[in-house]
N, C-alpha and C positions, 0 to 999 in steps of 0.2 A: 782564301777563306774556305774551310771545309764545312759544308752544310749538306745534309742528306734530305731526300724528299720527305722522310718522316718528320724531320725538324720543321719543315714548312707547315705540315699538317698540325703539329702539336704546339708550335711556338708563335705562329703568326696569327694575327687577328685581322680579318678582312675589313672590319669596320674601322679599326685604328689605322690600317693601311690606307684606306680611302681618305680618312681624315688628314693623314700626312700628305696626301696628294691634293689637299685643298677641297675635298668633296664632303659636303654635309647633306644628310637626307632632307628631301623636300617634305615628306610626310611619313607617318608610321601607320600601318594597318595590321590586321590580324586575319588569318584564315586557318581552316581546319588542317590543311596539309602541311603548311610551312610555319605555323605559329606566327610570332612577331615578324613582320616584313618591313624593312626599311627601303624606301623608294627614292632613287637618285636620278638626276639627269645623267644620261649615258656618257661614259668617258670616251666613247668611240665616235661621237658626232655632236654637232650643235643641234639642239632640239628644243621645241617649245613645251612639249608634254613629257614629263619624266617617264622613262621606260625601263630603267635598270634597277633590279631588285636583289637584295641580299637578305639572309635569314640567320641572324645572330644566335637564335635559340636552338632551333631544330637542326639546321644545316649551316654551321658557321663558316664552312669553306666554299659554299655554293653561291653562284649568282645566275640570274636569268635576264636576258635582254628581250623584253616583250616586243620591241619594235622589229626584231629579226626572227620572227616565227618561233619565239620562245627558245632561242639559242641559249644554251647553258654551258657553264664551265666552272673552274676553280680559280683560286688566286694565281696559280701557275699559268693557266691558259689566258687569264686576264693580262698578266705581265707580258707573256709571249706576244700577244696581239699588239699591245701598246708599244712594245720595243721592236715590232716587226721581225720577230724570230719565228720561223716556221715551227709549228707545234708538232714535231715528229720525235720519235724515241731518241734518235742520234743527237738531238739538241737539248735533251733533258738537263744535262749539267749546266749548259749555258743559260737555260731558263731559270734554274734554281739560283745560280749566281746573280742573275739580273734581279730576281725577286728579293734576294737577301740585300743587295745594294739599294734597291728601291725602298725596302722596309726600314733601312737605316737612315733614310732621309733624302735619298736622291729623288728628285722630282721627275716624273715621267711626262712625256709629251701628250697633253690632253687639252681639249677645248677649254678656253678660259671663259668663265661666266660667274656671275654672282649666284651662289647656291644657298642663300639664307632661307630657312623655313619661313613661310608666311605667318605673320603674327596677328593675333586677335581675329582669326578667321576660324569659325567653327566648322570642322570637317563634317560633311554630310555622310550619313551611314551608307554603307555599300549594299545593305539588304534592308528592306522595309517589309515587315510581315503585316499582311492586311487581314488575314482571317485564319482561325484555328478551329478545325472540325474533327469529329470522329472520322476514322478512315472508312471511306466508302467508294472512292474512285476505282474502277476496274484496273486501270494502269498501275496504281499503287499496289493493289492486291496481287497482280501478276508479278510485280517486282519482288514483293515479299515471298511469294511462292518460289521464285527463282533462287532465293536465298534459303528456301525450305523453312520459312516461317509462316505459321498459320495466322489468319486474321484474328482468331481468338486470343492468341498470345500477344500479337502486335498491339491490339487495342488496350491491353492492360498497361502498356508503357509508352505508347507513341500516339501521335496525332497526325492528321492531314493538315499540312501547313501551306497556305497560299501566300506568296510573296513576290516582290519586285526587286530586281537588282538595279542599282544605280551606276551610271557611268561616271567618269571624272567630273562632268559638268552637272551631275545630279539628275540627269534625265532617266526616268525609270524604263526598264525593259517591259515587255508584255508579261502578264502574270504567269508565274510558275507554281507548280504544286508538287511538293515532295513529302516523303515520310519525315516527320519531325520528332526528335527525341530531346526532351528538355534537359539542359544542364543547369547548374546551380547559380548562374549569373542572375543577379537581381532576385535571388531566392526562388527561382522558377522550379516547378515540379509538375508532374503529370496532372495533379488535381488543380493546380493554379492555372497551368496552360496559358501563361501570360505572353501576348505578342511582343511585349517589350522586354521579355526575359531572354535568357540564353537558349539557343536551339542548335542541335546538330541536325543537318538536313542531308538526306540521301535519296537518290533516285537513279534508276538506269532503265531505259526503255529497250525493247527489242530493236535490233537494227532493221531499217526499212530501205528498200531500193526505190529511189526517186525516179520520176519520169525521164530525167536526163541521164539515168544510169548510175548516178552517184549514190553512195550509201550514207544514210543519216542515222545516228544513234544519240539519244539524249542521255547525258551522264551528269550527275551532280553529287559533289562531296564537299559541302561547305558548312560554315556556321556563322552566326551573327555575333557571337561573343564566346570566348573560350573559358570554360571552367569544367571541373569534374561534375559528375552527376551522382547524387546521393539519394538512395531509397532506403532509409534507415528507420528502424523502430526503437522504442525505448525498452524493449524486452531484453532483460540482462543476459540471457543465455542463447540468444538467437544467432545463428551462423551468419557471417558476413562473407559474401563472394565478391571478389574484385576482378574486373575485366578491363581490357584496354579499349575496346570499342563496343558500341551498344548492340551491334549484330551478334557479337560473341555472347553478350548477356541474354539476348532473345533466344539464341541457340540453346543455351543452358536451360532456360525456362521451358522451351519447347520439349526438350528431352525429359524434364521433370513431369510435364503435363502428360506425356505419352506413357509414363510409368504410373499414372494415376495419382501423383502427388500434388499437393496444393502449392502452386507457384509462388504464392505470396507468404509462405510460412518461413522464408529466409530473407535476409537483407542483401542489398546489392549496392556496389559502387562501380562506376565506370570512369576510368581516367580521362577518356576522350583524347588523350595524348600522353605518352610516357614522360613528356616534359613537365607534366603536372603531378608527378609522383610525390614530390615534396609537399604539395598542398594537401594531398590525401593523407600523407603521413601525419602532418600537423593536425588534421581533423581527427584522425583515429587516436592520436596521443592525448587529445583532450577528452576522450571518452573512457569509461570504465570497461576495459576489455578482459577483466579477470575471469569472467565466465564465458567469454566469447571465443569461438573458433574462427579464424580468418583463413580463407582459401583463395589462392591466386590462380587465375586462368589467363595470363597475359600472352602476347604473341610469342611464337616459337622462333624468335630471332635474337640477335645480339642485344638490341635495344630492350626487348621484352625481358631477357635474362638479367640485364643490368638493373632494370627497374624492380624485378622480382627480388633480386638479392638485396637491394636497398631497403625495400619494404620489410622483408623478413628480418633483416638486421635491426631495423628500428623498432619492430614490434615483438620480437621473440621473447622479451622479458616482461611484456605487458599483457599479452593475450594468453589464453589457456593453450592455444595451438595456432601456429602460423605455418601453412603448408603450400608448397608449390605443386599444383595439380595438373601440370602439363604432360605428365608421363605417358598418357594415353594418346597424345596427338600424333606420335610417330613422325612421319615426314610432312604432315600438314602444317601450314604456316600459322594457322590460328584456329580457334574453336569453331568458328562458323564454317571454315573449309572442311574440317573434320565432320561436322554435323551434316553438311551437304552430302558428303560421301556416304555417311551412315544412312541417311534418309533415302538416297537413290538406290542403295543396295537393298534396303528393306522394301522399297516399292517394286524393284525387279523380282524379289523373292515372294512378292504378294503377301508380305507380312504387314504391309502398311498400305492404306488407301487414301487417296487425295480426292475429297468430295467437297465441292463448293468452297475451295480455299482452305479446307480443314484437313490436316493429316491425322488419320485415325488408325490406331493399331487394330489388326485383324481380330484379336481376342476381344477387345472392347466393342468392336462393331458387332461381333457375333452375340455378345451378351446383351447389347441393345436390341438386336433383332429378336432374341428369345423373349425379352420383356414385351416387345410389341406383339409377338405371337400369342403370349399368354393374356395380355390385356385386351386384345381384339375380341375374343369370344365374350369376355365379361362386359365389354362395351355394348356388344350386340344384344346381350341378355338384358342389360339395363334399358336400352332403347326399346326392346320388345315389351318389357314390363311397363315402361312409360306409356307405350301405345295401348296397352291393355288397361291403363288406369291404375296400375298397382303402385 
């Protein structure tokens, strides 16, 4: 049989392959990085707690074995291991042939077990949000500043979200606090700020050296329900800006604020995953876009380009303008990375000042200082007249 590696990528379905081997998922979950996640008992061992994950939506050829320090691989490495074929370049043809044979119905040597999903059991949520506040924790402000986002901009669109993560048994972790950006699950938005709605959660602390010499750094990039985020008005000629992630949207808002523009005079959509592009297209197709300009600022990579092309193709005859606006990114991978580079350069050139978490252009700061200098003598005169009874 003549089969190339590309055929394995394009023609094989890892979920179907596992089904042919008698494997069915124990449960289905969702997370912000991998989208829909199917969790199986591992094909490599007999285990009580399922640890083998595949991702049919975002990464259809990828698997992760959580019980082996998050060891990862593809359908080829999976077959190589199950067939005891060393995964080295010289064995590639042998692995491809073994994969093709297994895909056509040959059963591989795997642990035998009953892998039926549990019925009539309500799966407990992996994240429970306990409180939603305005952002005020210093650690969150420091994180925003590391992404070159001011507190003024962040508070327009984000919240301080307190939550617990639940393990497989439903036991909660200690409370965590992240930057939360609402998505449209359960019709959530920044004004509603519903703990039971959808949230994209992000946080990254500075690394710390512990007493034993180890280095600790807290990172979080999760969500409790996946949907796009819509910040849309009914104004017929208002521009719509589309972003892949919400830090890209915050970056654009920050740039507008520095130019003295009203951040809220345009509409925004955040995909939260390129896999959700079709949902955004359906939403926009239901709107009257005849007087609307649609501008796209997706990531500067293959997935971002594919989603951009799909959205432009779907809307070009419906909107007054649909434009790919990534031309200024250069080698930067996304808008936030470009924004960080621009901000740091402006800070170094002293054209921008960071004061109490707020990035202020030098010109604006000088204008504010002039106002204060003019107003101060007037205030002194008023106070003097009051003292004289005038």
